[in-house]
N, C-alpha and C positions, 0 to 999 in steps of 0.2 A: 504493499498500500505507499502512496503517496505522500512523504511528508518532507513538507518545506519549515526551514527556520526564518522565524523574525528576528532582525536586529535593529539595533538601534543607534543612529549619529546624531552626535551634538552639533549645534549651529557653529558654522567654521572648520568644522573637520572636515578632513580629504577621505572622501568614500573610496577613491583610487586615486593613483598617482601617475601623470604620462612617464612612459618610458619604462615603469617598472614591470619585473617580469611576465612568463606568462602566469594566467590564471586559469582557473578550472570552476567558476560561478561568474552569474552574473546577479544585478539585483531588479526585483520589478518594486518601484517606489510606492509606499501604501501612504503614506502623508507627509507633507511637509513638500521645500523648495529646493533642488539641486543646480548649480550653476556651472556647464562644463565649459572649459576652451583649454587652447592648445598655447605651447609657448610658443611666443614670435606673433600669433594672431592676435590681434586686438578684438576680434569679435568672439561673443560667447552667445551659449542657449540656453537656457531656463527648463528646466524640467519640473515634473508634478506627478500627482498621482495616476498610475497607471501606466508611465513612461519607464523605459529602461536604462540602467546606466551598466558599464561594461559587457555590455553584449558581443561587440565587434571584437574587441581582442580575446574573449572567449572562447569564440565559436572558433576564431581564426588561429587560435592557439599563437597568440602572437602577444609581444610587450603594449602595456596600454597606450592608445594613439590619443589620449585627453586626460584631463585634469578634471575631477567630478568633486565639487567643493559645496557641503551641505549650508544653504542659506537661512535656513530655519533647520531647528530639529526635525530628524526625518526617520520614519520608520518606514523598512524594506524588508522584502521576502528575498532571500538569498535562495538562488536557485543553481546546481551542480549541472554541470554541462551532462552528467550521465542521467539525469533526472527527466532531461527537454524530453523525449519521444514520450515519454509517460505523461508527462504534463501534457502535452499537445493532445495525447489521444484522449486525457480527460477532459482537455478544454482547447477545443480546434481554434476560438477566437482569439486567443492567445497568440499560437502561432500565425495565424494572420495579422497582428497587429503589429508584432515583431517581424514580420515580412515586409507589408506594406512601408512599417517607418523606417525599412532597410531600403527601399526603391525612392522612397521620396528624398532620403537623404543623398542617394547616391545620384539624383537628379540634380540637387544642390553641389554636391560636390564635383558633379560633371562641369557645371558652369565656372565654379572657382577655379577649377584646374585649367580649363579651356582659356579664362583672363589671364591666369596668371604665368602660364606657357606664351600666350601669342597677344598677349594684353588688349582681347576682344572678347567679347560671347557672340553666339549664333543665336539670331531668332529662329525659333521651331516655326516655319512658315513652308509651303511649298516651294515659293521662290530658293529656299537653299539646296532642294533635292534637284532644281536645274542647275547650282552652281557646281552642286558634287559634280553632275554629268558633265560639263564642260571642264573641270579640272581632270576628271579622270581621263576625258579623252585627248586633253592636252597632254598628258601623262602615260600616253600610249595603251591603255589598259581599254580597249574597244566593248569588252564584252558588258564591262563593268558601268562605262558611259552608256551603251545602250538600254543598258536596265533602268539606270536612274533617268535618262529622259521618257522612257516608257512611264515610268511611276510620277513623272512631272505631269505629263500630260490628262493623267488620270483626272486630277483636281483641277490641273488650269487647262483645259483644252482652247481656250481662246487667249489672243494677246499676242503682245510683241515676241514676249521669251516662247510662247506654244508654237507661233510658226517657226522660230529657228529650231526647236525640240523635235517638231515633227519633221523638219528637214533632215536633221541632223538623225533621227532614228529608222528614219527610210534609207537614209546613206547606210547605216552601219547595218542594218537588219539582213543585207546583204552577205556580207561577210563575218557575222558574229553570231554566235550562239548563247545570248541570255536564256537563264531556265526561270522556271517556275514567275514567269511575269504576273500570273496572277494566281492565287492561292488554292491548292487542292485538298481534299478530304485526305490526303494519304497521310500517315500518321509516320511513315519514312520518306525519307527525300536525300536525292543525293545530286551534289551540287557538286562540278569540275572545278579544279585549281583554277583560282583569277576571275571569280564569277560572283556577282553580290548578292546576299542572301535577302538582304534589306538596305533600304537607305538610310541615313538620318534625317528627321523632318517628316519622313513617309508615316503614314498610318500603319498600324496593325494591331493584332490581338492574338498573337502565337508567342511562346519559346520556345527555345529548343534545347535539346540535351546532344552532344557528338558523340557520337558510338565509332566513327572513326575520323583522323583528320584533324586539322588547325583551323582554326578562323582568328582573322584579326578583325577587332574592334578598333575604329579609327574615328576621328571627326574632322573637318575642312573649314580653315578660316584663313580669309584672306590671302587665300592662293597657297596654305601651306597646310600639309596632312600632319595630325597628330596622331601617334600609335598608341591607343589607351591599355590595351593587351592584347596577347596572342594567347587563344585558348586551345585546349588540347583536350584528346578523348576524357570524356567521363563530365566535361563542365559546360555548365549551362548559362544559357544568355537570351535577350529579349524579354526578359521578366518585367521590366519597368513598364513597357508600352502595355503587358497584359495585366498588370496589376493597378496602373493608374489609369487605364484609358487614353493615354496622350502619346501624342507621336513620338518615332522612336529618337533618342537624344545623340547617337550615335550609328555608323553604318557596321554592318557585318560583310565581310569579305571572307569568301574560304581562299585561305591561303595554300594550301593543297586540295587533291580531293577530297570531299568529304560526307560522310553518310551520316543524317540528323535526323534524331526523334523531334516529332513536333506535337507540344504541347496544347491546345485550345481552352480559351474560357472554361468550357465545359469541362474537359478534362481535368482542367486543373481543380476545379470546384470538388472534382471525385477523388483527385488525389489527396486534397487538405483532408476530407472525412475518412477516408480507407487506407491511406500508406504514410502513418507518421514518418516513417525511417526515412522516407524520400522528401516531405518535407523537412526534416531535423538536415538533409544533405545539401538543401537548398538553403536553409538558413546558414550554414558552413559556409557557402557557393558565395554570398551574398557579404558575408562577413569576410570573407578573403579580400574580395573586389574593393569591399569600402576601405581595409587595410591597407589595400595595395594604392589606393587614391590619394589614401592620406600621404602615403608616402613619395607620391608623387608633386604634393603639393610641396613636402619640403625640397625636393628636387627642382622645382620650380624657382625657390629663392637663391638657386646659383647662378650668379651671371655671367662665370669664363664657360661658354660653350664645352670646351675638352674636362672640365670639373664635372659639367652636367651628366658628361658622357659616361664620366667613371663613375658617377654615382648610380645611376642607370643602370649599368651592367650590374652592381652589385647587387641593386633592386631587383633585376632579374633572377638573380642566384638565389635572393632572399625568399623569393615566390616559390623556388624549388625545395625550398627548405633542406638545401645542401647543407651538410656540417660541414665548416671550416673549422680542422684543428691546427694546432700549434706547428709551425713548419712549413717548409713548401708544399704545395697542395696543385702542382698543373692540371690543367683541364680544357679542352675544347669544347667550346661551347656552340650553339646552332645560330648566334647572331653573328651577322656583319657589324662591320661599322656604320653602315647605312643605314640598317637597322635601329641601331642605338641611337644614332642624331635623328631618325624620325621620331623615334619614343619620347625622346625630348622637347620636338617641335622647333627644333634649330631650323631658321629661317633657310632657304635653298641658298641664297647667296653667301651663307657664312658657313657653311656645310664642310666646302671645302677644306679650308683653313682648320674648323674645329676636328674635321677627320684626320688631316695631316699632324695637329698637336695631339691627338689622343694615339697616334700609331706610333707616336715617337717616345712613349712610356715605357721605358725599360721594361717594367714586370708585366708587359703584353707581347706577343706577334700576331701575324696577321696567315694564317693557313686555309690554304684553298677559297678565301674572302670570307673566313671564320676568323673571331676573334680567339684566339690560343692564352690563356691565363699561365704565365710560367709559374706564378706565386698568389694565391687565393688568400691568403692571410695580408699580405703586403696590399694588395689593391684594396682590400677592406679597412685598413689601416689608414691608406692614405685617403681614402674618398671619406672617411672619418673626420681627416684632419682639413679635408674641403670643408666639411661642412660647420665645423667647427669656427672655422676663420669666417665661414658667411655670417654666423649668428654672432660674432664678436662685433664685425663690422656693420649687420643690424642695428645693433643694439646701444650705440655709439652717438 
């Protein structure tokens, strides 16, 4: 039988501290107010009864991503991670509230990350789908461009941009093979490499689970592409549009040949009530993504492009939860310098110098266009030094 513990915190005390080690529990506030903030970030959020504290770090199994300070005396329920499946089996609304809170927070962090990386935000409207199509056509990725032009025309069939989109789609359609221009009832779909699954700002009400292959999640802002994540087998994506009934906040592109399981709203509602273990897995997936976005916000605070690339390389290793031991730990990564530069959102005109400087680091080498790390420990130490240096400069 599920037994939960009530805990009390005095006003002014810390419920959790940013950067502290992994935790195996989170809190549901029953009474009182809590203020959450991050070091170096002037913004804060206030949480009250029914809200959750430390849930991201708990499910991602990562250090705390923010401080949680009691503004008043607080009473909360402490829930261990291993109790979560039993909790949601008995109380489905709790799981839905956590998942929807994650989705809402991810959308806000997406905007923060885009603004921090590219000093701009993107309005979620059909014109952005047109901009995406033009970007990928210019980049020579015609299957992707063809798909995006089609999706734009579905919502904007008339107007100046529509006339351009019609001409370009007709011209590209002769030589391209975009897939699933219209949704199907298939619960499994196959996407060839370099085809678009959905575009940012496109409407949609499906999420996906990767059975095979890799999927790139990205945004286009002011003619620059920011790669937010590269997902692999077992990962889920597209859940924000499904949960919030809002346009897609980012594009999903098949990086390799992919086979995806499709979950629509009806399937999802059934999953919530009948498969608590799958909902627990989705919670973990969203927590991991929020942790990664938090780290990318830290990366955006670095101003030297080469330093941003080194820190982004560390982030990719952290996401894989690789154990970095003392001493030399050589390894060949799956990323090219160009991949890392794109993940940082470095403008195209600055990328050649950034990549050159990055390749001059003695702890790295390039093998078959992939980054080879000669000493992982040294890479992490150097990246930590650059971050500390940036924080000190920011505090002056």
